[in-house]
LOTORGU-193741 format. One line per 5 residues: their letters; for each residue x, y, z of N, C-alpha, C. Coordinates in steps of 0.1 Angstrom, whole numbers, plus 2048, in hexadecimal, padded with zeros to 3 digits. Example, Ala and Ser with C-alpha at 12.3 -4.5 7.8 and 13.67 -1.06 7.14 Angstrom:
BEGIN
AS> 884:7C7:84E:87B:7D3:84E:884:7DF:84E | 880:7EA:847:889:7F5:847:881:800:84F .
END
This chain:
BEGIN
MTDMF> 58A:29C:043:584:29B:050:576:2A1:04F | 56D:29B:056:55F:2A0:056:55E:2AB:060 | 554:2B4:05E:552:2BF:067:550:2BA:076 | 548:2AF:077:545:2AA:085:552:2A5:08B | 55B:29F:084:567:29A:08A:570:2A6:08E .
KTILA> 570:2B0:086:578:2BC:089:573:2C3:096 | 566:2C3:097:560:2C9:0A3:563:2C1:0AF | 562:2B4:0AE:565:2AC:0BA:574:2AD:0BE | 57D:2AD:0B4:58B:2AF:0B6:58E:2BC:0BD | 588:2C7:0B8:58A:2D4:0BE:585:2D5:0CC .
TSIAA> 579:2CF:0CE:574:2CF:0DC:57C:2C7:0E5 | 582:2BC:0E1:58A:2B4:0EA:597:2BB:0ED | 59D:2C2:0E3:5A9:2C9:0E6:5A7:2D5:0F0 | 59C:2DC:0EE:598:2E7:0F7:596:2E2:105 | 58F:2D7:107:58C:2D1:114:599:2CD:11B .
ASLAV> 5A2:2C7:113:5AF:2C3:119:5B8:2CF:11D | 5B7:2D9:115:5BF:2E5:118:5BA:2EC:125 | 5AD:2EC:127:5A7:2F2:133:5AB:2EA:13F | 5AB:2DD:13E:5AF:2D4:149:5BD:2D7:14D | 5C6:2D8:143:5D4:2DB:146:5D6:2E8:14D .
VALPA> 5CF:2F2:149:5D0:300:14F:5CB:300:15D | 5C0:2F8:160:5BA:2F8:16D:5C2:2F0:177 | 5CA:2E7:173:5D2:2DF:17D:5DB:2E7:186 | 5E3:2F0:181:5EC:2F8:18A:5E4:300:194 | 5D9:306:190:5D1:30E:199:5CC:305:1A4 .
QAATG> 5C7:2F9:1A1:5C2:2F0:1AB:5CD:2EB:1B4 | 5D8:2E8:1AF:5E3:2E4:1B7:5E8:2EF:1C1 | 5E8:2FB:1BC:5ED:306:1C4:5E3:30A:1CF | 5D6:307:1CD:5CC:30B:1D7:5C7:300:1DF | 5CB:2F4:1DD:5C6:2E8:1E3:5C9:2E8:1F2 .
NISCD> 5D4:2EE:1F7:5D7:2ED:205:5D5:2FA:20C | 5CF:304:206:5CD:311:20D:5BF:311:214 | 5C0:313:221:5B3:315:228:5B6:31E:234 | 5AC:324:23A:5AD:32D:245:5A4:328:250 | 5A8:32A:25D:59F:327:268:593:330:266 .
VGSPI> 588:32B:26B:57C:333:26B:57F:340:273 | 57D:34B:26C:580:358:273:577:362:26E | 57C:36D:26B:574:379:266:56E:376:259 | 561:376:258:55A:375:24B:55D:382:243 | 55E:380:236:561:38C:22E:555:392:227 .
VGSED> 54A:38B:228:53E:38F:221:53A:39D:226 | 539:3A6:21C:536:3B4:220:542:3BD:221 | 54E:3B6:222:55A:3BE:224:563:3BD:217 | 55E:3B8:20C:566:3B6:200:56C:3C3:1FB | 565:3CE:1FB:56A:3DB:1F7:576:3E0:1FF .
LISQE> 574:3DE:20C:57F:3E3:216:58B:3DA:214 | 589:3CD:213:595:3C4:210:59C:3C7:203 | 594:3C9:1F9:599:3CD:1EC:5A2:3DA:1ED | 59D:3E4:1F5:5A4:3F0:1F7:5B1:3EE:1FE | 5B1:3E5:209:5BD:3E2:210:5C7:3DB:208 .
LTAMG> 5C3:3D1:200:5CC:3CA:1F7:5D2:3D3:1EC | 5CA:3DD:1E7:5CF:3E7:1DE:5D9:3EF:1E5 | 5D7:3F3:1F1:5E1:3FB:1F8:5EE:3F3:1FB | 5ED:3E6:1FB:5F9:3DD:1FD:600:3DB:1EF | 5FB:3E1:1E4:601:3E0:1D8:5FC:3D6:1CD .
YTVDG> 5F0:3D0:1D1:5EA:3C6:1C7:5E0:3CE:1BF | 5DF:3C9:1B2:5D4:3CE:1AA:5C9:3C4:1AA | 5BE:3C8:1B2:5B4:3BE:1B5:5A8:3C0:1AC | 5A3:3B4:1A6:598:3B4:19D:58B:3AF:1A5 | 58D:3A8:1B0:582:3A3:1B8:586:39C:1C4 .
VEEWN> 57E:39B:1CE:581:394:1DA:575:38C:1DE | 577:37F:1E4:56D:377:1E9:572:36E:1F4 | 569:368:1FB:56D:35E:205:56E:351:1FF | 579:34A:202:57C:33C:1FC:583:334:207 | 57C:329:20B:582:320:215:586:327:222 .
NCVRA> 57E:330:226:580:339:232:58B:343:230 | 590:344:224:59B:34E:221:596:359:218 | 59E:363:216:59B:36D:20C:5A1:369:1FF | 599:368:1F5:59F:365:1E7:59E:372:1DF | 5A9:377:1DB:5A9:383:1D3:5AD:380:1C5 .
FVVKA> 5A6:385:1BB:5A9:384:1AD:5B1:391:1AA | 5BE:38F:1A6:5C7:39A:1A4:5CD:39A:196 | 5D0:3A5:192:5D7:3A7:184:5E6:3A5:187 | 5EC:39B:180:5FA:399:181:602:3A3:179 | 60F:3A3:17A:618:3AC:173:617:3AB:164 .
DGSLG> 614:39E:15F:612:39C:151:604:39F:14B | 5FC:3A4:154:5EE:3A8:150:5E4:39D:151 | 5E8:391:155:5DF:386:156:5D8:386:164 | 5CD:37F:166:5C6:37F:172:5CA:373:17A | 5CD:375:187:5D1:36A:190:5C9:36A:19D .
MMFFE> 5CC:361:1A5:5C5:360:1B2:5D0:361:1BD | 5CD:368:1C8:5D6:368:1D4:5CD:365:1E0 | 5D2:35E:1EA:5CA:35A:1F5:5D0:361:202 | 5C8:366:20A:5CC:36E:216:5C4:369:222 | 5CA:36A:22E:5C3:368:23A:5B9:373:23C .
PGSLK> 5AD:370:241:5A4:37B:244:5A9:383:24F | 5A6:390:250:5AB:398:25B:5B9:39E:259 | 5C3:395:259:5D1:39A:258:5D5:39C:249 | 5CE:396:240:5D1:396:232:5DF:391:22F | 5E4:387:238:5F1:381:235:5F0:378:229 .
LLGAA> 5F9:379:220:5F9:372:213:5FB:363:217 | 5F2:35A:211:5F3:34C:214:5F8:344:207 | 5F5:34A:1FB:5FA:343:1EF:5F4:34A:1E3 | 5F8:346:1D7:5F3:34B:1CB:5F2:340:1C0 | 5E9:343:1B7:5E7:33A:1AC:5E6:342:19F .
END
């Protein structure tokens, strides 16, 4: 095999692997949305503290589709996403 062919093959496999990994996350988050409500901009630290008090290990928080999207450390040490209603922080789903 030529080096160029090996590079193309490796790149194709990597791209296909990324697509397969991204599909479950897209499927899990596709139907999550919140009514326009409390904006979270400027409240990320407070929301992170509240989620930590609820037992989550929070790596970051942002607004997503009018919801709170929290990046959390799962029990196996991997990073995942959880979605909450702004204000109440009611869990809506996870990916």
